N, CA, C and O atoms as a printed pandas DataFrame, in Angstrom:
     atom_number atom_name residue_name chain_id  residue_number  x_coord  y_coord  z_coord
0              1         N          MET        A               1    0.828   -1.183    0.000
1              2        CA          MET        A               1    0.000    0.000    0.000
2              3         C          MET        A               1    0.872    1.246    0.000
3              4         O          MET        A               1    1.974    1.260    0.548
4              5         N          ALA        A               2    0.349    2.284   -0.627
5              6        CA          ALA        A               2    1.044    3.560   -0.610
6              7         C          ALA        A               2    0.736    4.272    0.705
7              8         O          ALA        A               2   -0.183    3.896    1.432
8              9         N          LEU        A               3    1.514    5.294    0.990
9             10        CA          LEU        A               3    1.342    6.016    2.246
10            11         C          LEU        A               3   -0.036    6.671    2.321
11            12         O          LEU        A               3   -0.653    6.685    3.386
12            13         N          LYS        A               4   -0.523    7.209    1.209
13            14        CA          LYS        A               4   -1.842    7.854    1.194
14            15         C          LYS        A               4   -2.944    6.839    1.478
15            16         O          LYS        A               4   -3.881    7.122    2.224
16            17         N          GLU        A               5   -2.827    5.671    0.886
17            18        CA          GLU        A               5   -3.832    4.626    1.117
18            19         C          GLU        A               5   -3.800    4.159    2.573
19            20         O          GLU        A               5   -4.841    3.882    3.171
20            21         N          THR        A               6   -2.618    4.077    3.121
21            22        CA          THR        A               6   -2.481    3.638    4.509
22            23         C          THR        A               6   -3.120    4.648    5.457
23            24         O          THR        A               6   -3.829    4.263    6.387
24            25         N          THR        A               7   -2.873    5.937    5.227
25            26        CA          THR        A               7   -3.476    6.957    6.087
26            27         C          THR        A               7   -4.994    6.952    5.945
27            28         O          THR        A               7   -5.716    7.120    6.927
28            29         N          LYS        A               8   -5.469    6.759    4.729
29            30        CA          LYS        A               8   -6.916    6.699    4.492
30            31         C          LYS        A               8   -7.520    5.511    5.245
31            32         O          LYS        A               8   -8.580    5.635    5.860
32            33         N          ASN        A               9   -6.846    4.370    5.195
33            34        CA          ASN        A               9   -7.301    3.167    5.887
34            35         C          ASN        A               9   -7.300    3.377    7.406
35            36         O          ASN        A               9   -8.224    2.947    8.096
36            37         N          MET        A              10   -6.258    4.041    7.923
37            38        CA          MET        A              10   -6.180    4.311    9.361
38            39         C          MET        A              10   -7.320    5.209    9.816
39            40         O          MET        A              10   -7.934    4.960   10.854
40            41         N          LYS        A              11   -7.607    6.253    9.041
41            42        CA          LYS        A              11   -8.700    7.164    9.390
42            43         C          LYS        A              11  -10.029    6.420    9.421
43            44         O          LYS        A              11  -10.842    6.618   10.324
44            45         N          HIS        A              12  -10.242    5.566    8.428
45            46        CA          HIS        A              12  -11.485    4.794    8.345
46            47         C          HIS        A              12  -11.629    3.875    9.564
47            48         O          HIS        A              12  -12.704    3.790   10.158
48            49         N          LEU        A              13  -10.551    3.195    9.930
49            50        CA          LEU        A              13  -10.589    2.310   11.094
50            51         C          LEU        A              13  -10.849    3.089   12.386
51            52         O          LEU        A              13  -11.582    2.625   13.259
52            53         N          LEU        A              14  -10.247    4.268   12.500
53            54        CA          LEU        A              14  -10.458    5.086   13.695
54            55         C          LEU        A              14  -11.914    5.519   13.828
55            56         O          LEU        A              14  -12.473    5.517   14.925
56            57         N          VAL        A              15  -12.523    5.891   12.702
57            58        CA          VAL        A              15  -13.929    6.302   12.722
58            59         C          VAL        A              15  -14.807    5.130   13.149
59            60         O          VAL        A              15  -15.710    5.290   13.970
60            61         N          GLN        A              16  -14.537    3.953   12.589
61            62        CA          GLN        A              16  -15.325    2.772   12.948
62            63         C          GLN        A              16  -15.177    2.432   14.432
63            64         O          GLN        A              16  -16.159    2.120   15.105
64            65         N          ILE        A              17  -13.958    2.494   14.928
65            66        CA          ILE        A              17  -13.716    2.179   16.337
66            67         C          ILE        A              17  -14.438    3.186   17.232
67            68         O          ILE        A              17  -15.029    2.807   18.243
68            69         N          ALA        A              18  -14.392    4.471   16.862
69            70        CA          ALA        A              18  -15.054    5.499   17.668
70            71         C          ALA        A              18  -16.565    5.271   17.720
71            72         O          ALA        A              18  -17.179    5.403   18.779
72            73         N          GLU        A              19  -17.160    4.929   16.578
73            74        CA          GLU        A              19  -18.605    4.668   16.539
74            75         C          GLU        A              19  -18.960    3.453   17.392
75            76         O          GLU        A              19  -19.932    3.479   18.147
76            77         N          ASP        A              20  -18.169    2.391   17.267
77            78        CA          ASP        A              20  -18.450    1.174   18.020
78            79         C          ASP        A              20  -18.201    1.356   19.520
79            80         O          ASP        A              20  -18.841    0.701   20.343
80            81         N          LEU        A              21  -17.274    2.243   19.870
81            82        CA          LEU        A              21  -17.018    2.506   21.287
82            83         C          LEU        A              21  -18.237    3.122   21.961
83            84         O          LEU        A              21  -18.571    2.777   23.094
84            85         N          GLU        A              22  -18.898    4.034   21.255
85            86        CA          GLU        A              22  -20.101    4.658   21.810
86            87         C          GLU        A              22  -21.178    3.603   22.049
87            88         O          GLU        A              22  -21.863    3.621   23.072
88            89         N          LYS        A              23  -21.318    2.685   21.094
89            90        CA          LYS        A              23  -22.317    1.620   21.231
90            91         C          LYS        A              23  -21.931    0.664   22.362
91            92         O          LYS        A              23  -22.790    0.187   23.104
92            93         N          ALA        A              24  -20.629    0.390   22.482
93            94        CA          ALA        A              24  -20.162   -0.520   23.528
94            95         C          ALA        A              24  -20.379    0.081   24.916
95            96         O          ALA        A              24  -20.666   -0.644   25.868
96            97         N          ASP        A              25  -20.244    1.412   25.035
97            98        CA          ASP        A              25  -20.505    2.076   26.315
98            99         C          ASP        A              25  -21.963    1.928   26.731
99           100         O          ASP        A              25  -22.285    1.888   27.919
100          101         N          ALA        A              26  -22.835    1.846   25.737
101          102        CA          ALA        A              26  -24.264    1.689   26.023
102          103         C          ALA        A              26  -24.599    0.251   26.418
103          104         O          ALA        A              26  -25.706   -0.014   26.887
104          105         N          GLY        A              27  -23.665   -0.677   26.236
105          106        CA          GLY        A              27  -23.889   -2.053   26.644
106          107         C          GLY        A              27  -23.989   -3.043   25.498
107          108         O          GLY        A              27  -24.336   -4.203   25.722
108          109         N          ASN        A              28  -23.695   -2.620   24.280
109          110        CA          ASN        A              28  -23.779   -3.508   23.118
110          111         C          ASN        A              28  -22.541   -4.409   23.097
111          112         O          ASN        A              28  -21.423   -3.932   22.905
112          113         N          LYS        A              29  -22.749   -5.709   23.293
113          114        CA          LYS        A              29  -21.620   -6.648   23.348
114          115         C          LYS        A              29  -20.990   -6.863   21.976
115          116         O          LYS        A              29  -19.775   -7.036   21.877
116          117         N          ALA        A              30  -21.796   -6.853   20.920
117          118        CA          ALA        A              30  -21.259   -7.029   19.568
118          119         C          ALA        A              30  -20.360   -5.857   19.196
119          120         O          ALA        A              30  -19.336   -6.037   18.538
120          121         N          ALA        A              31  -20.747   -4.659   19.618
121          122        CA          ALA        A              31  -19.941   -3.474   19.337
122          123         C          ALA        A              31  -18.614   -3.536   20.083
123          124         O          ALA        A              31  -17.582   -3.122   19.555
124          125         N          SER        A              32  -18.638   -4.049   21.304
125          126        CA          SER        A              32  -17.381   -4.148   22.056
126          127         C          SER        A              32  -16.439   -5.156   21.403
127          128         O          SER        A              32  -15.221   -4.984   21.438
128          129         N          GLN        A              33  -17.002   -6.205   20.810
129          130        CA          GLN        A              33  -16.179   -7.169   20.072
130          131         C          GLN        A              33  -15.582   -6.508   18.831
131          132         O          GLN        A              33  -14.418   -6.735   18.501
132          133         N          ARG        A              34  -16.376   -5.697   18.149
133          134        CA          ARG        A              34  -15.872   -4.986   16.957
134          135         C          ARG        A              34  -14.766   -4.004   17.338
135          136         O          ARG        A              34  -13.825   -3.800   16.572
136          137         N          VAL        A              35  -14.877   -3.404   18.505
137          138        CA          VAL        A              35  -13.826   -2.490   18.976
138          139         C          VAL        A              35  -12.525   -3.258   19.168
139          140         O          VAL        A              35  -11.456   -2.798   18.767
140          141         N          ARG        A              36  -12.624   -4.427   19.782
141          142        CA          ARG        A              36  -11.410   -5.226   20.013
142          143         C          ARG        A              36  -10.762   -5.641   18.697
143          144         O          ARG        A              36   -9.549   -5.511   18.534
144          145         N          THR        A              37  -11.563   -6.138   17.758
145          146        CA          THR        A              37  -10.987   -6.557   16.467
146          147         C          THR        A              37  -10.494   -5.355   15.674
147          148         O          THR        A              37   -9.497   -5.440   14.957
148          149         N          GLY        A              38  -11.201   -4.233   15.807
149          150        CA          GLY        A              38  -10.787   -3.019   15.095
150          151         C          GLY        A              38   -9.451   -2.490   15.581
151          152         O          GLY        A              38   -8.639   -2.010   14.790
152          153         N          THR        A              39   -9.228   -2.579   16.885
153          154        CA          THR        A              39   -7.950   -2.097   17.419
154          155         C          THR        A              39   -6.792   -2.979   16.973
155          156         O          THR        A              39   -5.679   -2.493   16.768
156          157         N          VAL        A              40   -7.054   -4.276   16.821
157          158        CA          VAL        A              40   -6.006   -5.178   16.322
158          159         C          VAL        A              40   -5.675   -4.819   14.881
159          160         O          VAL        A              40   -4.505   -4.777   14.499
160          161         N          LYS        A              41   -6.710   -4.560   14.077
161          162        CA          LYS        A              41   -6.483   -4.160   12.682
162          163         C          LYS        A              41   -5.737   -2.836   12.623
163          164         O          LYS        A              41   -4.821   -2.664   11.819
164          165         N          LEU        A              42   -6.139   -1.902   13.482
165          166        CA          LEU        A              42   -5.488   -0.591   13.513
166          167         C          LEU        A              42   -4.019   -0.728   13.892
167          168         O          LEU        A              42   -3.170   -0.018   13.353
168          169         N          GLU        A              43   -3.722   -1.614   14.794
169          170        CA          GLU        A              43   -2.332   -1.844   15.208
170          171         C          GLU        A              43   -1.482   -2.314   14.031
171          172         O          GLU        A              43   -0.352   -1.862   13.852
172          173         N          LYS        A              44   -2.030   -3.218   13.238
173          174        CA          LYS        A              44   -1.299   -3.729   12.075
174          175         C          LYS        A              44   -1.094   -2.644   11.033
175          176         O          LYS        A              44   -0.016   -2.531   10.449
176          177         N          VAL        A              45   -2.133   -1.843   10.799
177          178        CA          VAL        A              45   -2.022   -0.766    9.814
178          179         C          VAL        A              45   -1.053    0.299   10.317
179          180         O          VAL        A              45   -0.310    0.883    9.528
180          181         N          ALA        A              46   -1.054    0.556   11.624
181          182        CA          ALA        A              46   -0.132    1.541   12.193
182          183         C          ALA        A              46    1.316    1.097   12.020
183          184         O          ALA        A              46    2.199    1.913   11.754
184          185         N          LYS        A              47    1.546   -0.187   12.173
185          186        CA          LYS        A              47    2.895   -0.732   11.970
186          187         C          LYS        A              47    3.338   -0.511   10.523
187          188         O          LYS        A              47    4.476   -0.121   10.265
188          189         N          LEU        A              48    2.430   -0.764    9.592
189          190        CA          LEU        A              48    2.717   -0.551    8.177
190          191         C          LEU        A              48    2.957    0.927    7.894
191          192         O          LEU        A              48    3.838    1.280    7.110
192          193         N          TYR        A              49    2.168    1.791    8.536
193          194        CA          TYR        A              49    2.324    3.234    8.356
194          195         C          TYR        A              49    3.703    3.698    8.817
195          196         O          TYR        A              49    4.337    4.512    8.147
196          197         N          ARG        A              50    4.167    3.191    9.947
197          198        CA          ARG        A              50    5.497    3.578   10.437
198          199         C          ARG        A              50    6.576    3.227    9.428
199          200         O          ARG        A              50    7.473    4.030    9.172
200          201         N          LYS        A              51    6.494    2.034    8.855
201          202        CA          LYS        A              51    7.493    1.614    7.868
202          203         C          LYS        A              51    7.455    2.508    6.638
203          204         O          LYS        A              51    8.493    2.963    6.159
204          205         N          GLU        A              52    6.248    2.758    6.127
205          206        CA          GLU        A              52    6.109    3.558    4.911
206          207         C          GLU        A              52    6.513    5.003    5.141
207          208         O          GLU        A              52    7.125    5.618    4.268
208          209         N          SER        A              53    6.185    5.555    6.298
209          210        CA          SER        A              53    6.539    6.947    6.563
210          211         C          SER        A              53    8.051    7.114    6.678
211          212         O          SER        A              53    8.596    8.129    6.245
212          213         N          ILE        A              54    8.725    6.138    7.249
213          214        CA          ILE        A              54   10.189    6.203    7.345
214          215         C          ILE        A              54   10.805    6.148    5.958
215          216         O          ILE        A              54   11.746    6.885    5.661
216          217         N          GLN        A              55   10.277    5.280    5.109
217          218        CA          GLN        A              55   10.789    5.173    3.742
218          219         C          GLN        A              55   10.556    6.464    2.972
219          220         O          GLN        A              55   11.434    6.906    2.232
220          221         N          SER        A              56    9.396    7.071    3.134
221          222        CA          SER        A              56    9.110    8.308    2.409
222          223         C          SER        A              56    9.980    9.451    2.922
223          224         O          SER        A              56   10.407   10.297    2.136
224          225         N          GLU        A              57   10.251    9.490    4.233
225          226        CA          GLU        A              57   11.123   10.527    4.777
226          227         C          GLU        A              57   12.536   10.385    4.247
227          228         O          GLU        A              57   13.185   11.379    3.923
228          229         N          LYS        A              58   13.015    9.157    4.157
229          230        CA          LYS        A              58   14.358    8.937    3.615
230          231         C          LYS        A              58   14.426    9.373    2.163
231          232         O          LYS        A              58   15.433    9.940    1.738
232          233         N          GLY        A              59   13.389    9.122    1.404
233          234        CA          GLY        A              59   13.365    9.506   -0.002
234          235         C          GLY        A              59   13.290   11.003   -0.193
235          236         O          GLY        A              59   13.918   11.532   -1.110
236          237         N          THR        A              60   12.539   11.709    0.648
237          238        CA          THR        A              60   12.393   13.153    0.496
238          239         C          THR        A              60   13.581   13.909    1.060
239          240         O          THR        A              60   13.852   15.025    0.617
240          241         N          LYS        A              61   14.296   13.349    2.014
241          242        CA          LYS        A              61   15.453   14.040    2.581
242          243         C          LYS        A              61   16.515   14.289    1.526
243          244         O          LYS        A              61   17.056   15.392    1.452
244          245         N          GLY        A              62   16.822   13.307    0.718
245          246        CA          GLY        A              62   17.852   13.448   -0.303
246          247         C          GLY        A              62   17.473   14.473   -1.351
247          248         O          GLY        A              62   18.329   15.217   -1.829
248          249         N          ARG        A              63   16.213   14.521   -1.712
249          250        CA          ARG        A              63   15.750   15.470   -2.717
250          251         C          ARG        A              63   15.708   16.887   -2.169
251          252         O          ARG        A              63   16.018   17.834   -2.892
252          253         N          ALA        A              64   15.339   17.048   -0.931
253          254        CA          ALA        A              64   15.191   18.374   -0.354
254          255         C          ALA        A              64   16.546   19.032   -0.111
255          256         O          ALA        A              64   16.649   20.256   -0.196
256          257         N          LYS        A              65   17.564   18.274    0.181
257          258        CA          LYS        A              65   18.864   18.850    0.487
258          259         C          LYS        A              65   19.537   19.452   -0.741
259          260         O          LYS        A              65   20.207   20.479   -0.629
260          261         N          LYS        A              66   19.377   18.846   -1.894
261          262        CA          LYS        A              66   20.057   19.332   -3.089
262          263         C          LYS        A              66   19.632   20.751   -3.474
263          264         O          LYS        A              66   20.511   21.581   -3.706
264          265         N          PRO        A              67   18.340   21.080   -3.557
265          266        CA          PRO        A              67   17.965   22.448   -3.879
266          267         C          PRO        A              67   18.392   23.438   -2.803
267          268         O          PRO        A              67   18.746   24.571   -3.130
268          269         N          ALA        A              68   18.371   23.054   -1.551
269          270        CA          ALA        A              68   18.758   23.949   -0.478
270          271         C          ALA        A              68   20.243   24.300   -0.585
271          272         O          ALA        A              68   20.622   25.441   -0.323
272          273         N          ALA        A              69   21.075   23.352   -0.961
273          274        CA          ALA        A              69   22.505   23.609   -1.093
274          275         C          ALA        A              69   22.777   24.557   -2.254
275          276         O          ALA        A              69   23.652   25.417   -2.156
276          277         N          LYS        A              70   22.044   24.411   -3.340
277          278        CA          LYS        A              70   22.230   25.289   -4.487
278          279         C          LYS        A              70   21.792   26.708   -4.163
279          280         O          LYS        A              70   22.413   27.664   -4.625
280          281         N          ALA        A              71   20.753   26.858   -3.390
281          282        CA          ALA        A              71   20.257   28.175   -3.029
282          283         C          ALA        A              71   21.240   28.883   -2.099
283          284         O          ALA        A              71   21.336   30.110   -2.138
284          285         N          ALA        A              72   21.954   28.158   -1.284
285          286        CA          ALA        A              72   22.881   28.756   -0.335
286          287         C          ALA        A              72   24.143   29.267   -1.028
287          288         O          ALA        A              72   24.715   30.264   -0.587
288          289         N          LYS        A              73   24.584   28.623   -2.082
289          290        CA          LYS        A              73   25.817   29.017   -2.753
290          291         C          LYS        A              73   25.740   30.411   -3.396
291          292         O          LYS        A              73   26.679   31.185   -3.210
292          293         N          PRO        A              74   24.689   30.781   -4.138
293          294        CA          PRO        A              74   24.650   32.116   -4.721
294          295         C          PRO        A              74   24.632   33.218   -3.670
295          296         O          PRO        A              74   25.215   34.278   -3.899
296          297         N          LYS        A              75   23.985   33.009   -2.533
297          298        CA          LYS        A              75   23.947   34.020   -1.486
298          299         C          LYS        A              75   25.341   34.271   -0.929
299          300         O          LYS        A              75   25.681   35.411   -0.611
300          301         N          ALA        A              76   26.138   33.244   -0.810
301          302        CA          ALA        A              76   27.483   33.386   -0.267
302          303         C          ALA        A              76   28.406   34.096   -1.258
303          304         O          ALA        A              76   29.323   34.803   -0.842
304          305         N          SER        A              77   28.179   33.920   -2.558
305          306        CA          SER        A              77   29.071   34.513   -3.545
306          307         C          SER        A              77   28.848   36.012   -3.694
307          308         O          SER        A              77   29.803   36.734   -3.984
308          309         N          LYS        A              78   27.641   36.506   -3.512
309          310        CA          LYS        A              78   27.371   37.938   -3.657
310          311         C          LYS        A              78   28.089   38.773   -2.600
311          312         O          LYS        A              78   28.729   39.758   -2.967
312          313         N          PRO        A              79   28.023   38.440   -1.315
313          314        CA          PRO        A              79   28.743   39.232   -0.329
314          315         C          PRO        A              79   30.260   39.121   -0.482
315          316         O          PRO        A              79   30.976   40.066   -0.152
316          317         N          ALA        A              80   30.754   38.011   -0.966
317          318        CA          ALA        A              80   32.191   37.832   -1.122
318          319         C          ALA        A              80   32.747   38.790   -2.173
319          320         O          ALA        A              80   33.887   39.236   -2.047
320          321         N          ALA        A              81   31.986   39.112   -3.185
321          322        CA          ALA        A              81   32.446   40.014   -4.227
322          323         C          ALA        A              81   32.569   41.440   -3.708
323          324         O          ALA        A              81   33.435   42.184   -4.168
324          325         N          LYS        A              82   31.729   41.837   -2.769
325          326        CA          LYS        A              82   31.726   43.196   -2.241
326          327         C          LYS        A              82   32.726   43.390   -1.113
327          328         O          LYS        A              82   33.168   44.516   -0.883
328          329         N          THR        A              83   33.095   42.339   -0.406
329          330        CA          THR        A              83   33.940   42.469    0.775
330          331         C          THR        A              83   35.415   42.526    0.407
331          332         O          THR        A              83   35.800   42.359   -0.751
332          333         N          THR        A              84   36.226   42.767    1.432
333          334        CA          THR        A              84   37.672   42.886    1.219
334          335         C          THR        A              84   38.349   41.533    1.326
335          336         O          THR        A              84   37.688   40.510    1.508
336          337         N          ALA        A              85   39.660   41.532    1.214
337          338        CA          ALA        A              85   40.437   40.292    1.251
338          339         C          ALA        A              85   40.407   39.650    2.636
339          340         O          ALA        A              85   40.542   38.432    2.754
340          341         N          LYS        A              86   40.231   40.458    3.688
341          342        CA          LYS        A              86   40.200   39.914    5.046
342          343         C          LYS        A              86   39.029   38.955    5.228
343          344         O          LYS        A              86   39.184   37.882    5.812
344          345         N          THR        A              87   37.874   39.337    4.735
345          346        CA          THR        A              87   36.696   38.482    4.914
346          347         C          THR        A              87   36.802   37.220    4.083
347          348         O          THR        A              87   36.320   36.168    4.500
348          349         N          THR        A              88   37.426   37.301    2.908
349          350        CA          THR        A              88   37.588   36.089    2.102
350          351         C          THR        A              88   38.562   35.133    2.773
351          352         O          THR        A              88   38.405   33.916    2.680
352          353         N          ALA        A              89   39.575   35.683    3.453
353          354        CA          ALA        A              89   40.514   34.836    4.183
354          355         C          ALA        A              89   39.809   34.149    5.350
355          356         O          ALA        A              89   40.058   32.976    5.630
356          357         N          LYS        A              90   38.930   34.883    6.025
357          358        CA          LYS        A              90   38.164   34.290    7.126
358          359         C          LYS        A              90   37.254   33.188    6.608
359          360         O          LYS        A              90   37.098   32.151    7.253
360          361         N          ALA        A              91   36.655   33.410    5.449
361          362        CA          ALA        A              91   35.751   32.417    4.874
362          363         C          ALA        A              91   36.514   31.151    4.498
363          364         O          ALA        A              91   36.022   30.040    4.694
364          365         N          SER        A              92   37.726   31.326    3.955
365          366        CA          SER        A              92   38.506   30.145    3.586
366          367         C          SER        A              92   38.941   29.370    4.826
367          368         O          SER        A              92   38.987   28.140    4.803
368          369         N          LYS        A              93   39.264   30.087    5.918
369          370        CA          LYS        A              93   39.614   29.417    7.170
370          371         C          LYS        A              93   38.414   28.655    7.724
371          372         O          LYS        A              93   38.552   27.542    8.232
372          373         N          ALA        A              94   37.246   29.264    7.622
373          374        CA          ALA        A              94   36.029   28.610    8.119
374          375         C          ALA        A              94   35.748   27.338    7.330
375          376         O          ALA        A              94   35.349   26.324    7.901
376          377         N          LYS        A              95   35.957   27.392    6.018
377          378        CA          LYS        A              95   35.753   26.201    5.189
378          379         C          LYS        A              95   36.744   25.109    5.574
379          380         O          LYS        A              95   36.387   23.932    5.619
380          381         N          ALA        A              96   37.989   25.497    5.851
381          382        CA          ALA        A              96   39.006   24.523    6.227
382          383         C          ALA        A              96   38.668   23.882    7.572
383          384         O          ALA        A              96   38.879   22.685    7.769
384          385         N          ILE        A              97   38.147   24.682    8.485
385          386        CA          ILE        A              97   37.772   24.152    9.801
386          387         C          ILE        A              97   36.602   23.185    9.667
387          388         O          ILE        A              97   36.583   22.140   10.318
388          389         N          LYS        A              98   35.636   23.523    8.835
389          390        CA          LYS        A              98   34.480   22.648    8.640
390          391         C          LYS        A              98   34.892   21.330    7.993
391          392         O          LYS        A              98   34.318   20.284    8.297
392          393         N          ALA        A              99   35.872   21.370    7.115
393          394        CA          ALA        A              99   36.290   20.167    6.408
394          395         C          ALA        A              99   37.076   19.221    7.319
395          396         O          ALA        A              99   37.048   18.008    7.113
396          397         N          GLN        A             100   37.771   19.753    8.314
397          398        CA          GLN        A             100   38.612   18.922    9.171
398          399         C          GLN        A             100   37.843   17.956   10.067
399          400         O          GLN        A             100   38.292   16.818   10.199
400          401         N          PRO        A             101   36.718   18.315   10.696
401          402        CA          PRO        A             101   36.041   17.361   11.587
402          403         C          PRO        A             101   35.529   16.114   10.884
403          404         O          PRO        A             101   35.436   15.060   11.514
404          405         N          LYS        A             102   35.198   16.194    9.617
405          406        CA          LYS        A             102   34.671   15.025    8.918
406          407         C          LYS        A             102   35.670   13.870    8.890
407          408         O          LYS        A             102   35.297   12.752    9.245
408          409         N          PRO        A             103   36.944   14.092    8.477
409          410        CA          PRO        A             103   37.880   12.972    8.517
410          411         C          PRO        A             103   38.160   12.510    9.949
411          412         O          PRO        A             103   38.347   11.314   10.176
412          413         N          ALA        A             104   38.192   13.413   10.899
413          414        CA          ALA        A             104   38.436   13.036   12.285
414          415         C          ALA        A             104   37.309   12.155   12.792
415          416         O          ALA        A             104   37.545   11.192   13.522
416          417         N          ALA        A             105   36.086   12.483   12.406
417          418        CA          ALA        A             105   34.946   11.666   12.822
418          419         C          ALA        A             105   35.042   10.280   12.202
419          420         O          ALA        A             105   34.696    9.286   12.841
420          421         N          ALA        A             106   35.509   10.210   10.966
421          422        CA          ALA        A             106   35.647    8.916   10.309
422          423         C          ALA        A             106   36.707    8.070   11.018
423          424         O          ALA        A             106   36.541    6.859   11.164
424          425         N          LYS        A             107   37.796    8.708   11.458
425          426        CA          LYS        A             107   38.834    7.983   12.179
426          427         C          LYS        A             107   38.306    7.477   13.512
427          428         O          LYS        A             107   38.631    6.366   13.932
428          429         N          ALA        A             108   37.501    8.282   14.171
429          430        CA          ALA        A             108   36.944    7.873   15.457
430          431         C          ALA        A             108   36.050    6.654   15.287
431          432         O          ALA        A             108   36.038    5.767   16.141
432          433         N          LYS        A             109   35.303    6.604   14.194
433          434        CA          LYS        A             109   34.433    5.461   13.956
434          435         C          LYS        A             109   35.257    4.193   13.758
435          436         O          LYS        A             109   34.867    3.118   14.214
436          437         N          LYS        A             110   36.395    4.318   13.080
437          438        CA          LYS        A             110   37.232    3.150   12.829
438          439         C          LYS        A             110   37.770    2.580   14.135
439          440         O          LYS        A             110   37.815    1.362   14.308
440          441         N          THR        A             111   38.177    3.447   15.050
441          442        CA          THR        A             111   38.715    2.958   16.311
442          443         C          THR        A             111   37.624    2.394   17.207
443          444         O          THR        A             111   37.898    1.535   18.045
444          445         N          ALA        A             112   36.400    2.860   17.046
445          446        CA          ALA        A             112   35.305    2.368   17.880
446          447         C          ALA        A             112   34.949    0.928   17.537
447          448         O          ALA        A             112   34.423    0.209   18.386
448          449         N          THR        A             113   35.222    0.495   16.320
449          450        CA          THR        A             113   34.868   -0.860   15.903
450          451         C          THR        A             113   36.027   -1.836   16.075
451          452         O          THR        A             113   36.051   -2.894   15.446
452          453         N          LYS        A             114   36.975   -1.486   16.919
453          454        CA          LYS        A             114   38.136   -2.333   17.137
454          455         C          LYS        A             114   37.724   -3.630   17.830
455          456         O          LYS        A             114   36.908   -3.613   18.752
456          457         N          ALA        A             115   38.282   -4.736   17.392
457          458        CA          ALA        A             115   37.934   -6.042   17.941
458          459         C          ALA        A             115   38.481   -6.181   19.354
459          460         O          ALA        A             115   39.571   -5.700   19.666
460          461         N          ARG        A             116   37.703   -6.851   20.205
461          462        CA          ARG        A             116   38.117   -7.071   21.581
462          463         C          ARG        A             116   38.419   -8.550   21.782
463          464         O          ARG        A             116   37.870   -9.397   21.077
464          465         N          PRO        A             117   39.275   -8.861   22.726
465          466        CA          PRO        A             117   39.532  -10.289   22.984
466          467         C          PRO        A             117   38.274  -10.958   23.527
467          468         O          PRO        A             117   37.426  -10.315   24.145
468          469         N          MET        A             118   38.172  -12.258   23.284
469          470        CA          MET        A             118   36.978  -12.993   23.690
470          471         C          MET        A             118   36.836  -13.053   25.211
471          472         O          MET        A             118   35.727  -12.942   25.733
472          473         N          SER        A             119   37.937  -13.225   25.915
473          474        CA          SER        A             119   37.862  -13.264   27.375
474          475         C          SER        A             119   38.973  -12.393   27.941
475          476         O          SER        A             119   40.057  -12.284   27.368
476          477         N          PHE        A             120   38.683  -11.792   29.051
477          478        CA          PHE        A             120   39.641  -10.906   29.690
478          479         C          PHE        A             120   39.766  -11.326   31.148
479          480         O          PHE        A             120   38.788  -11.311   31.896
480          481         N          LYS        A             121   40.981  -11.702   31.544
481          482        CA          LYS        A             121   41.192  -12.144   32.918
482          483         C          LYS        A             121   41.404  -10.926   33.801
483          484         O          LYS        A             121   42.250  -10.073   33.531
484          485         N          ARG        A             122   40.619  -10.870   34.856
485          486        CA          ARG        A             122   40.730   -9.757   35.786
486          487         C          ARG        A             122   41.422  -10.240   37.062
487          488         O          ARG        A             122   41.178  -11.360   37.511
488          489         N          PRO        A             123   42.263   -9.423   37.634
489          490        CA          PRO        A             123   42.942   -9.839   38.868
490          491         C          PRO        A             123   41.941   -9.945   40.012
491          492         O          PRO        A             123   41.030   -9.127   40.136
492          493         N          THR        A             124   42.122  -10.956   40.834
493          494        CA          THR        A             124   41.233  -11.156   41.975
494          495         C          THR        A             124   42.039  -11.191   43.257
495          496         O          THR        A             124   43.262  -11.330   43.235
496          497         N          ALA        A             125   41.345  -11.063   44.366
497          498        CA          ALA        A             125   42.007  -11.094   45.669
498          499         C          ALA        A             125   41.946  -12.484   46.283
499          500         O          ALA        A             125   42.245  -12.639   47.466
500          501         N          LYS        A             126   41.575  -13.473   45.531
501          502        CA          LYS        A             126   41.455  -14.828   46.064
502          503         C          LYS        A             126   42.841  -15.444   46.241
503          504         O          LYS        A             126   43.748  -15.216   45.440
504          505         N          LEU        A             127   42.979  -16.218   47.294
505          506        CA          LEU        A             127   44.238  -16.902   47.540
506          507         C          LEU        A             127   44.308  -18.164   46.693
507          508         O          LEU        A             127   43.292  -18.826   46.482
508          509         N          PRO        A             128   45.498  -18.503   46.205
509          510        CA          PRO        A             128   45.596  -19.727   45.396
510          511         C          PRO        A             128   45.356  -20.967   46.249
511          512         O          PRO        A             128   45.802  -21.042   47.394
512          513         N          THR        A             129   44.657  -21.923   45.687
513          514        CA          THR        A             129   44.357  -23.171   46.401
514          515         C          THR        A             129   44.994  -24.324   45.649
515          516         O          THR        A             129   45.263  -24.238   44.451
516          517         N          ARG        A             130   45.234  -25.428   46.396
517          518        CA          ARG        A             130   45.814  -26.604   45.755
518          519         C          ARG        A             130   44.743  -27.347   44.992
519          520         O          ARG        A             130   43.598  -27.466   45.429
520          521         N          ARG        A             131   45.148  -27.845   43.838
521          522        CA          ARG        A             131   44.234  -28.664   43.053
522          523         C          ARG        A             131   44.384  -30.119   43.461
523          524         O          ARG        A             131   45.441  -30.532   43.940
524          525         N          ALA        A             132   43.347  -30.876   43.275
525          526        CA          ALA        A             132   43.374  -32.289   43.664
526          527         C          ALA        A             132   44.354  -33.068   42.800
527          528         O          ALA        A             132   44.975  -34.008   43.297
528          529         N          GLY        A             133   44.518  -32.723   41.547
529          530        CA          GLY        A             133   45.410  -33.437   40.635
530          531         C          GLY        A             133   46.873  -33.116   40.864
531          532         O          GLY        A             133   47.730  -33.857   40.383
532          533         N          ALA        A             134   47.202  -32.042   41.577
533          534        CA          ALA        A             134   48.584  -31.634   41.795
534          535         C          ALA        A             134   49.245  -32.410   42.920
535          536         O          ALA        A             134   50.467  -32.332   43.049
536          537         N          ARG        A             135   48.532  -33.136   43.722
537          538        CA          ARG        A             135   49.089  -33.869   44.874
538          539         C          ARG        A             135   49.908  -35.005   44.475
539          540         O          ARG        A             135   50.440  -35.712   45.331
């Protein structure tokens, strides 16, 4: 199902559950059964909605970032043409600073995934005892 169909289905189930809840409050046992089955159906559709919404967000994030980056570049170039050499030097330093944390972060990730030994012996305060086989 598409995200629109899923939301439409969820709304429909919610309306049905709300109507049946009113009837169940009045004492209708069949309506209370429909509420129980409706909530189970709603739970399944909600699970599907979560998956689809995450997928759609991932798809729209990549598309939305590209136009925003293009819009930011022309704004930065106009003030640079009017300013002096000092501000352009500051801008180049800022770009260099921004570029440096990315490789450092990548190095940190590499060290975080370092393999550990399977067992690690820790020192204890126990006194050594004789083994039965050593006698």
